[in-house]
N, C-alpha and C positions, 0 to 999 in steps of 0.2 A: 825324746818331741816335749816342747814346756807345755809344763801342767797351765800356765793362765790360756794359750791357747784353743784346749779341751774346754777348759769351765768355761769360756765363753762361746766356745761353740753349743755346749751343752746347756749353758742358762740362757744363751736366747732362742734355744729352740731348732738348731738345725739340725739337717736330720741323722740318722745313724748311721747311714754310709759317710758321712762328712766325719763323724764322732769315731765311727772304725778306721777309717784313712790316720785322721791325727793320732791316733792309739799306735795304729802301727808304723809311725814315723815319716807318711806320708802328705807334708802340710802339700796345701794347692801351691799350682803356678800361679803367678801372676804377671797378667797382663793389660797394660792401658795403653790404647789406641787414640790416639787426640789427633785431630784433624783440625784444622783452620783456614779461620772468615766462614766456616758454614751456619748459614741459618738457622733458625728454631726449628722452623716449619718444611726442612726440605726434604729428610726422610717421611720414605712412605708411613713409619709408623709415629710417627707427628706430624702428619697431615699432606706432605708433602707427596705429586705428583712423578716426582722423579724415579726411574726405578731402582731401588734398592732391597731385594728380594732378599741376598742375607746379613745387614743389619736389620730387617723389619723378624728375620728368625730369631735373632740372638733377645731381640723383644720379644719374640711371642712366647722363648723359651727363659725367658730371666725377669726384669722389671723394668719399668719406665720411669725416670723420674722426672715429673712438671715443676721443680722448685730447685736446678740446680744452678749453683753461681759460680763465673769463673769471675776474673779481674777487669774484663770487658776488654782487655787487647795480648797481643799475641808473648810479648817477653817476659811482663808482669804473672798472664797469667803462667806460664810456663816456670815461672820465678817458685808461686806458690804450690803449685801441682809439686813438684820435686823437694822441697822443700819441710811443708807445712806449716810454713810462716808468713806473713804479708811480705808483699815486694820490696817495702822499703825497709824491712829489716835485714834482708839479704845482698843489697845495692843494686834493687832493678824498681825505685820508684817510677821511673818513668819507663826510658826502653835502654836496650843496649848500644852500649857505644858503638856508630859504624866500625868497619874494619879501617884500623892505620887513624882513629880518630880519638885519640883519648880526654877524655873530657877535663882532666887535670886535679880532679878531687876525690877525695873518699868519703864517706857515709851514704844516707839512705838514696841519694841518688846519682852514685857513682857510675852506674853504667855497663857493670861485671858482680859475675856472684863473688861474694866476697866468701871469706874462712871462718865466719862464726853460726855458720849452721851447719846440717847434715842434711846430704841428701838420700831421697830415697834407696837407690842405687848403695851408698853408705850402709844404712844400717841395714839392708838386707844381706850384703854381702857376707856383713861383721855375723849374721847368722845363717851362713853356709848356702845361701843362694847365688844361683848364677847371676849373674846380670849383663843385660842387652840391652845395646840400642840400635836405631836404625833412624835416621829422616833428620828432622829439624832442629838445631839444640835450642842457639840462640839463648845462650846464657853469657856470651862474654866469649871476644875471640882472642884481643890481641895475649892473651897473656894467660898459655894455655896448660895454666896453675888449678883454672876454671872450664876445663874442657871435661868433657865424657871420662876419659880414663882416669884421673887426677881427682874425679868427683868419684867416685865410686863404681863405673861400667867396666866389665874385663873386656867387653868389646864396644866396637861402636863403627859403622858406618852412615855417613851423611854429609850434612853440611853443616858447619859448625855458625855459621852467619843466618842473616835471615832467608826471605822471599829465593829460589833461585829459577832457573828456565829448567821447564821439565823436561826438555830433552838435552839440550845441550848446556849448563851450568859453566859460567866462565866467569873471567876476572876476579875481584878479592869474595867473591862469591862461588865458589867450586866444591867440589868434592875431597870429604876427608874419610880416609881408614885409618881407623887406632887414633894415634898422634900424625900422623902422615898426609900431604895434599897429595891425589892420586887421580891421575887421567881418566877422563871420562869415556867409561868402556862402550863398546860396538853395542845398539839396542836399545842405549838406556832410555828409561822413560821414569821419572822419580816413583810415583807411582810404586808401579810394579816394581822395581828392580829394590825400594826400598824393603816390600812385602818379602822378595826372593831375599836377601841378605837377613832378611828378620827370621826365616824358615832355614836358613842354612847355620847363624848361631844357635837355633836352638838345637838343630841335629846334629852340629858340631859337641855344644853342651853334653848332650844327654853319650854320647860316647865316650865319655869321660869316666860321669861317675853317673850313680842317680838321686844329685841333687836336683830340687826343685828350682827352679828359674824364673828371673823376672824379666819382663820385655817392655820396655816401652819405645814403641811405633810411632813415631811421630811426624805424622804426612804432612809434606809442604800446601799439597791439594784442600779445599780449594783457593788458596789463595794467589793473586796473581802473579804473575801473567798467567791466565787462562788456557793453555798451554794443552786443551782436550785433544785427545787424537779425532783423527780425522772422520775414523765409522762412529766414533762416542757421539762426538758433533754432530752427523748424519741423523745421527738417531732420535735428535731434540730439534735440529731444523725444522722450524714452522710450527712448531706444538707452542709457542708464545706469542704469535699474531695476534692473542684475542686480548694482551694487554697484562700491565698489573694489576688491574679491577677486578677482572674474569680470575687470575690465577688466586689474589686474596680471599676472594666468592669462594672459590671451589675447595683451596686450603678449609676455610672456618668452617665448609659445611662439613667434612671429613673429621677437623677436631672435635668436633660436636660429635659425630656419631661414634669417635672413639675415648669419649670422654675428657680429651685435656682441655675444652673450652665450653665452658657453662653456659646453658641452657640462654638464659639472660643475659650473657655475658656479650658488651660491646666492644669489636676491635678498632685497636687506636684506630684513628684518621691515616689516610696513606701519602707523604708529602708533596706528593707527583700530582703532574697536570692530569686533564682526562687525557685519557688513550684517545679519543676519538678526535681530539684538537691539535693531532701530532699529524707530519706531511705521510705518505706510504713507505717512503724512502726513511723516515727516521722510524718508522714502526717495522720495518723488515730489518733495518742494522740492530736496534735494539732486540728482536727474534734472533740474531745470531749472536750476540753476549749472550746473552742467556741461556740460547744452547751451549755455547761453548762450558760456561760455568755448571749446566745440567751435566753435561758430559765427564767433566772432571769428578762429577759428585758422583757419576755411576761406576765411574774405570775404580772409585774408593770402592762401592762395593765390589765390586767384580772381587777386588784382594782382600778384601774380608774372606770372600767365598773359599781363595786360596787357604786363606790363613787356617779356616778353619776344617778346609777338607783335611791339607796336612794334620792338624791336631784330632780329626778322626781316623786317619789311617795310621796315627804313629799310640792309640788307644791314650790319649791326653788329654780328650775335651773335659772329661767328665769333670778333673779335678782338676781344672782350669780355669782359673776367676779371669774375667775378661770383661773389663770396661772397655765404655765408647762413648765419648764425647767430643764435642767442638770448644775452641780456645774463646773463643766469644761469637758475637753474632756475626751476621752478614756486614759485609765491609764497603762502604759505601765511598771510599778510595777512588776519585778515580770521574771527581765529577758528578753532576746531577744525573748524566744519561751517559755515563760510562764512557769506554773508548774500545776503539776497535772497530772489525766488521770480519765479515766471512772470509775476506781475500787473507786477513791476518790470521786467522785461525789453521786457513790453511797452508800460509808460508810465514810460520812465526819467526822474529827474528829470534835469532841465538847467539847466545853466551851472554844474554843482557836478561834483566827481569821488562822490559819495555812488551808491552803486548795485550791484549784485550782485560779488561774491568768493567764487571757490570754498573758499578754508579750507584749513588742515592737511590734514585727511584724503583729498582729493582732490589736492593740491598734492605728498604722498608718492607716488600711484598714479603719475602725470603723469611723476615724476623715476624711475620703475621703470627699471633695480633698481637703483639706488645710493638713498646714505644721506642723509638732510634735505635739502633745498632752497634760497631765496633764503635770503640774510643768512648762511648758512654755508657752510664752505670745504672740508667734505666731497661727495664726488662728485657729491651730488644737488643742491647749490648750485651747485660752481662748474666743472663738469664739462659742456661745452652743446655739442649737434648744429652741426656746421658741415663747409656743404659747399661746395666751390671745383669751377665749372666755368670751363672754355676750351677751347672748338672748336681751335682755330689754335695753344696751347702746349701744352695736357695730350692726349700721345698716345694716341690710338685703343682703343689694346691694355691702355692703363689705367682704359678709361671700367666705371664702375660699382663701383670696389674700394675696400676702405676701407684708409684709411692710420692704422694703429695707434701711429705714433710720435707722441709727447707734442709739443705747442705752445703757443701762447697771445696773449694779444692784443696784446705788446707785438712780437711777429713782425709783423704787417701793418707796421709802420713801415719795418724794413729788408726785406720782401718788397715795398713800393711801390717803395723807391727803386731798387731793383736791376729793377723790370718798367720803370720810367721814365727812369731813369738818372740820374736827381736827386742832390743832392750835401745830405750835413744838415752841419751848422754846428759848428766845433770849440769854440764858446764858451758851450756850455749842457753839460750833462748827454748824458752818451751814449745812446744808444739802447740799450735792456734785452737786446731781441728778435735772434734772427736769423732767416735770410731762409726762407720757407718752400718756395722754387723747387725745389730740388732734389726734396720732398715732391711735388710739382705735376707734375715729369717721372717720377713711379716711385721715385724709390730711396725703399728698405727701411731706409736708416741713419738713428740718431736726430740730430735736427741740433741737439738741448742737450745738451752733457754737464757744464754748469754746474750750481747749484743754481736752481732756482724758488721766487719767498717768498710769500708771503700774506700781509695781513691784514686783517679787518674787524671793526669792536665787540668787537675783543680774538678772537677766531675767529681761528685761526694755521694755517699749513702751511708745509709745504718739500717737496718732490720733486725727488729728486736720482736720476736713472735710475729705476730700478724701486721705491723705498725714498720711500713719503708719512709723514711725521711728520704730525698735525694733531690740533687740541683743540679744543674749546666753550670758550668763555671761561670761565674760571674751572674749570674740571676741568683732570684732567689729561691730558698727551700721550697718545697713539696713535701707535702705528707699523704700517704695511702694508707688506709686501711685494706693490703691485699687478701683479707677473707673474703671482702665481698666486690674488689675492687683491682685482679690482679693486671688490667691493664693499663690503670694508672692513669684514668681520664676524671675522678672525681677529687681535688684537692680538695682538703680537710684543714689548711693551713689554718682559716678565719675560723672556725668553731671548735680546733681544738690546738687552740692557740700556745696552751702549755704543757701541752704533749709537746708542741713542734718543741717550744723553748728548750724541755727537758732534753728532747733529744741532740739537738745543736748544741748544747750544752756536753754531752755524751762524746758527739763526734770531737769537739774540739778538744776534748781533754785528750781521749787515742790521739790523734793526730800530732798535738803536741808531742804525748809519751812517745811517738812510731817515730819522730822525725818527718812529718810532713807538711811540707811548705804549703802556709796560706798566712793570708787573704790572698797573696800572689802567689800563683804554683810556681811550679819548675816544669820546664820543657825544651829537650835537649835539642831540637833544632834549635828552637832561638837561641841559646846559650853557645852552639855550635855558630850560629852566623856573628855570632857578639863575637866571636872570637876571631874571626875570620874578618872581621872588619876591624876590629883593632889591631891584629897584625899587620892589614893594610896600612893604617895611618901610622906605623909606625915605622914603615917603611921609607 
């Protein structure tokens, strides 16, 4: 057993059970559960009304992070989580290239995972872990060299590309097992099947030997199309007829009760119109699309319950570290008022990603109390709910507590290195993150004293300590003191002009070194459209 792991556990105050387990060679199993496009306040333990008792139980017996950051969008988040690096460093500065549509160049925005990085699976596999994945990969499709099995996973079942139909994936967004395309099995429902395959993979790994396992369970839910099961949809139908204003007010009240929202903190203003200004027909349709979304989140929770029950029954829960988080804030894609209705939930289009979407106004409510949503790096887009659960490692005295120190995706690599006693190669870019073990142990000191940087679609930010500089593309930089203004409402650019200028310079230095395109951004979709226009003109 690695002396590094034993030292870290003891040095950071982990319980005797964890230290004893380490000394006897029982390194913890590690599970990372990533959900797709879920808002900051959707879970019950983060203030939501959606029924999530199993996830809430993980929080009650573990820790909730209040300032954990993603990369603002699906595949850049996956790139940072899996490598411990900035997405630009690994080739996914914007998005992964769509199937069959290579971008035609290499570099920070090439659209697929490059070979100048290590994945969590590669690091853990080299230290003796069984490495398992089910769900959404979204790190490159056309070249199998950047598929899961070629990047360290022993087993894989899921969707290599992005969004899929929950009931009947089809076209170039089908299912893959290992390296082979497979037919959609009878009774398939993505959230259920990904969980079942995850449990099967763990069970299979345990029959081979007693090596610990790493599971990356990447649900596509609640990403559009919102293919809720009819029973899950009906559970919430009618519960959102009070509108987004009522929803925000109720969630903010619960957030104050939970300590997630300080008493005097003003939540960000909602971007939508007054609910009462809409017609009865509009309000009924909007209730239906939000009910579909809630049903998809509820289904995730049901499946977390199945996974936890299996771990308990197989006597693996105590020494399994579980991290649960969302890849970005709730998704505004789908127009201001979303798309679809009850009929589309009842009879969803199949073999397509067409379907129900919640739209901007519900997304703004789902991310309360913060500003913005997916695509942006204001708090509503880039701050994610994150839960850590580890009975053998997190002291019982810390169970249910909030972690207020900031952390981000890159920290997973440093954390699993400490948990596994693994090593990281010297010949590639060094991990950008810091180990979260001191925070899991109940420490209240920051793990980051260096700046943290973001860029996506020209939306950009830098955070150092309590200060955050952030902007929307082609708009002025804003400056916030997050120790007093987590909801980013009081721009201090004028009164802190020297600090603002210094932080802009820091961001521009980082961006230049990292290959970020600025001041004009790179956008993959704009690039593909330009290629298409050029091809037409040449014919």
